[in-house]
C-alpha positions in Angstrom: 9.4 25.0 -17.4 8.9 28.8 -17.7 10.2 28.8 -21.3 8.0 25.9 -22.3 4.9 27.7 -20.7 5.7 30.9 -22.6 6.0 28.9 -25.8 2.7 27.1 -25.2 1.0 30.4 -24.4 2.3 32.0 -27.6 1.1 29.0 -29.6 -2.3 29.2 -28.1 -2.6 32.9 -28.8 -1.6 32.3 -32.4 -4.3 29.7 -32.8 -6.9 32.0 -31.3 -5.8 34.8 -33.6 -5.9 32.6 -36.7 -9.4 31.3 -35.8 -10.7 34.8 -35.1 -9.3 36.2 -38.3 -10.9 33.4 -40.4 -14.3 33.2 -38.6 -17.3 34.8 -40.2 -18.2 38.3 -39.0 -21.1 38.5 -36.6 -24.5 39.3 -38.2 -25.4 43.0 -38.1 -28.3 43.7 -35.7 -31.2 45.5 -37.3 -34.3 47.2 -35.8 -37.6 47.8 -37.4 -39.8 51.0 -37.1 -43.3 50.1 -38.1 -44.8 46.6 -38.1 -47.9 47.8 -40.0 -46.7 46.4 -43.4 -46.1 42.9 -44.7 -42.5 44.0 -45.4 -41.8 43.7 -41.7 -42.3 40.0 -41.4 -41.3 39.3 -45.0 -37.9 41.0 -44.6 -37.4 39.4 -41.2 -38.0 36.0 -42.6 -35.4 36.5 -45.4 -32.9 37.7 -42.8 -33.6 35.5 -39.8 -34.6 32.2 -41.3 -31.6 30.4 -42.7 -33.8 27.6 -44.1 -35.6 30.0 -46.4 -34.5 29.3 -50.0 -34.0 33.1 -50.5 -32.2 33.6 -47.2 -30.0 36.7 -47.1 -27.1 36.4 -44.8 -25.2 39.1 -42.9 -27.9 40.7 -40.7 -30.8 39.8 -38.4 -33.8 41.7 -37.1 -33.6 41.7 -33.3 -35.9 44.5 -32.2 -38.9 46.5 -33.4 -41.2 49.4 -32.6 -44.8 48.9 -33.7 -45.9 52.4 -34.8 -49.2 52.4 -36.8 -51.7 54.8 -38.2 -55.3 54.4 -36.9 -56.8 56.3 -39.9 -55.4 53.9 -42.6 -56.9 50.4 -42.7 -53.8 48.9 -44.2 -51.9 50.1 -41.1 -54.5 49.7 -38.3 -55.5 46.1 -39.3 -51.9 44.7 -39.5 -49.7 46.4 -36.9 -50.4 44.1 -34.0 -50.7 41.0 -36.1 -47.3 41.5 -37.7 -45.7 42.5 -34.4 -46.9 39.2 -33.0 -45.3 37.3 -35.9 -42.0 39.1 -35.3 -42.1 38.4 -31.6 -43.4 34.8 -31.5 -41.8 33.4 -34.7 -38.5 35.3 -34.9 -37.9 36.2 -31.3 -37.8 39.9 -32.1 -38.1 42.2 -29.1 -41.0 44.7 -29.2 -40.3 48.1 -27.6 -42.4 51.1 -26.8 -40.1 53.9 -28.1 -37.9 54.4 -31.1 -35.1 55.5 -28.8 -35.1 52.0 -27.3 -33.8 50.7 -30.6 -30.6 52.7 -30.5 -28.3 50.7 -28.2 -29.5 47.4 -29.6 -28.9 47.8 -33.3 -26.3 48.5 -36.0 -28.9 49.8 -38.5 -32.6 50.6 -38.8 -35.4 49.7 -41.2 -38.0 52.4 -41.3 -41.0 50.3 -42.6 -44.1 52.2 -41.6 -46.6 51.8 -44.4 -47.9 55.3 -44.0 -45.5 58.0 -45.4 -46.9 60.8 -43.2 -45.1 59.8 -39.9 -41.8 59.0 -41.7 -40.2 62.4 -41.1 -40.9 62.4 -37.4 -39.8 58.8 -37.1 -36.7 59.5 -39.1 -35.8 62.4 -36.8 -35.9 60.0 -33.9 -34.0 57.3 -35.8 -31.3 59.8 -36.7 -30.5 60.3 -33.0 -29.3 56.7 -33.0 -26.5 57.7 -35.4 -27.0 54.4 -37.4 -27.7 53.9 -41.1 -31.3 53.8 -42.1 -33.3 52.2 -44.9 -36.7 54.0 -45.5 -39.3 51.9 -47.2 -41.8 53.3 -49.7 -43.4 55.7 -49.6 -40.5 57.9 -48.4 -43.0 60.6 -47.6 -46.6 61.7 -48.3 -45.5 65.0 -49.9 -42.4 66.6 -51.4 -41.9 68.9 -48.4 -41.4 66.0 -46.0 -39.2 64.3 -48.5 -36.9 67.3 -48.8 -36.8 67.6 -45.0 -35.8 64.0 -44.6 -32.8 64.7 -46.9 -31.9 67.8 -44.9 -32.1 65.9 -41.5 -30.0 63.1 -42.9 -27.3 65.6 -44.2 -27.3 67.6 -40.9 -26.9 64.4 -38.8 -24.6 62.7 -41.3 -26.9 59.6 -41.4 -26.3 57.2 -44.3 -29.7 56.3 -45.8 -31.6 55.3 -48.9 -35.1 54.4 -50.0 -36.0 52.1 -52.9 -38.6 49.9 -54.4 -37.9 46.2 -54.7 -38.7 46.5 -58.4 -35.5 48.4 -58.9 -33.5 45.2 -58.1 -35.2 42.8 -60.5 -34.5 41.7 -64.0 -35.3 45.2 -65.1 -31.6 45.9 -64.8 -31.0 43.6 -67.8 -32.7 46.3 -69.9 -30.3 49.0 -68.9 -27.9 50.2 -71.6 -26.1 53.4 -72.6 -28.0 53.7 -75.9 -31.6 53.9 -74.6 -33.6 56.5 -76.4 -36.9 56.1 -74.6 -38.8 54.0 -72.1 -42.3 52.9 -71.4 -43.0 51.2 -68.1 -46.3 50.0 -66.5 -47.2 49.3 -62.9 -50.1 49.3 -60.5 -51.3 52.7 -59.3 -53.7 52.5 -56.3 -53.9 55.7 -54.3 -54.5 56.5 -50.7 -56.4 59.6 -49.6 -53.9 60.9 -47.0 -51.0 61.0 -49.4 -51.0 64.3 -51.4 -48.6 62.9 -53.9 -50.9 60.1 -55.0 -48.1 58.3 -57.0 -46.0 58.0 -53.9 -48.4 55.5 -52.3 -48.0 52.7 -55.0 -47.1 54.3 -58.3 -43.7 55.0 -56.9 -42.8 51.4 -58.0 -43.3 52.4 -61.6 -41.4 55.7 -61.1 -38.4 53.8 -59.7 -38.5 51.4 -62.7 -38.5 54.4 -65.0 -35.6 56.1 -63.3 -33.7 52.8 -63.1 -33.7 52.8 -66.9 -33.7 56.5 -67.7 -31.5 58.0 -65.0 -31.9 61.6 -63.9 -32.4 64.7 -66.1 -36.2 65.1 -66.4 -37.4 68.6 -67.1 -41.2 68.5 -67.3 -44.1 66.1 -66.8 -47.4 65.8 -68.5 -50.1 63.6 -66.9 -53.4 62.3 -68.4 -55.7 61.1 -65.7 -58.8 58.9 -65.7 -60.6 56.9 -63.0 -58.9 53.7 -63.9 -55.5 54.7 -65.2 -52.9 57.5 -65.7 -50.3 58.1 -68.3 -47.4 60.2 -67.2 -44.9 61.4 -69.8 -41.6 62.9 -68.7 -39.4 64.9 -71.1 -35.7 64.6 -70.3 -33.2 67.3 -71.1 -31.5 65.3 -73.8 -34.8 65.0 -75.6 -35.7 61.4 -74.5 -39.2 60.6 -73.4 -40.0 58.3 -70.4 -43.6 57.1 -70.1 -45.2 55.6 -67.0 -48.6 53.9 -67.3 -50.3 53.1 -64.0 -53.6 51.2 -63.6 -56.0 50.9 -60.7 -56.5 48.9 -58.7 -53.7 46.6 -59.7 -51.9 45.5 -62.9 -48.7 43.7 -63.9 -45.3 45.3 -64.0 -43.4 45.6 -67.3 -41.1 47.7 -69.4 -40.1 48.4 -73.0 -36.9 50.2 -73.9 -36.2 51.8 -77.2 -32.6 51.9 -78.4 -30.6 53.4 -81.2 -31.4 52.1 -84.7 -35.0 51.3 -83.6 -33.9 48.3 -81.5 -36.4 47.1 -78.8 -36.1 45.2 -75.6 -38.9 44.3 -73.3 -40.1 42.4 -70.2 -43.9 42.3 -70.5 -44.5 40.6 -67.1 -41.7 41.6 -64.6 -41.5 39.1 -61.7 -40.2 40.3 -58.4 -39.5 39.2 -54.8 -37.9 41.0 -51.9 -34.6 39.2 -51.8 -32.8 41.5 -54.2 -33.8 44.6 -52.2 -32.9 42.9 -48.9 -29.5 42.0 -50.2 -28.9 45.6 -51.2 -30.1 46.7 -47.7 -27.5 44.4 -46.0 -24.8 45.6 -48.3 -25.7 49.2 -47.5 -25.7 48.5 -43.8 -22.2 47.0 -44.1 -20.7 49.7 -46.3 -22.9 52.7 -45.4 -22.9 53.5 -49.1 -26.3 53.7 -50.8 -26.8 51.8 -54.1 -27.6 55.0 -56.0 -27.3 58.8 -55.3 -29.7 60.7 -53.1 -30.1 63.1 -56.0 -31.9 60.4 -57.9 -34.4 59.9 -55.1 -34.9 63.7 -54.8 -35.6 63.9 -58.6 -38.1 61.0 -58.4 -40.1 63.0 -55.9 -39.9 66.1 -58.0 -41.2 64.0 -60.9 -44.1 62.8 -58.8 -44.8 66.4 -57.6 -44.8 67.7 -61.2 -47.1 64.8 -62.2 -49.5 65.9 -59.3 -49.5 69.5 -60.5 -50.1 68.5 -64.1 -53.0 66.3 -63.0 -54.5 69.2 -60.9 -54.1 71.5 -63.9 -56.0 69.2 -66.2 -53.0 67.8 -68.0 -51.0 70.9 -68.6 -47.2 70.2 -68.6 -45.5 70.9 -65.3 -41.8 71.7 -64.8 -39.8 69.9 -62.1 -39.0 72.3 -59.2 -35.3 71.5 -58.8 
């Protein structure tokens, strides 16, 4: 009897081991900072609702901190409404402090629509020691953007920020023989954000950098009430042009290639699923989809564009 019992126990343990080794990994638990943007319920739906046709597996939003900025309509008017959607529809727990997220999550989505509180919120999030995705705008000015980079490095926090436009069909235009690019995108501004492109024009900037890569030396900006044309000169002589319109416009791009070849997407369609897939992959691997140096240069590009605008269109060098 003892020998048979030992054999049965060994068989049972083997079956348990095989089952465990072949069962799917548990979903990562994510927490949201800032329910004052439509991205909060939209991202949560993609992650938590398995019936959604664009469902992204691998992670779930389980907890959230409201945040909110009373002096911005887009924030004040949505923060409680979106928090209620998260709580009632997706069973997301709402907490009073960012620190309450730490023991409950494997990663954090910093979603606050206002870039001004991002630095302070990121300082708190960094104390959790978990990877962080920071939604646009990364910050309201270049000083805060640089400080976020420093805090992340000092605390060894994996992080990235990105527009959903980066992970669309625009990637089909990428190639090694691009000689120049023109992109267009909406360009609404918000009075509290000193870098006015960071509020919404950042989508176009990210499109530009997706195609051109880093290496911009100087920026010249022509400004009017309804539109801006921003021209960047890259160190290899290529020119990247961003056209933004207010209040809103379509997204699109044209790339110029060697031997005068052209490729274009005049009306670029997008949804959030591509970005959310990249976020989940990042949370799993802790490796961002592109280097931090590219994010930093994008902010230097927007800073130079701001200085050029304030100087009446005089070219402004990137402060690297």
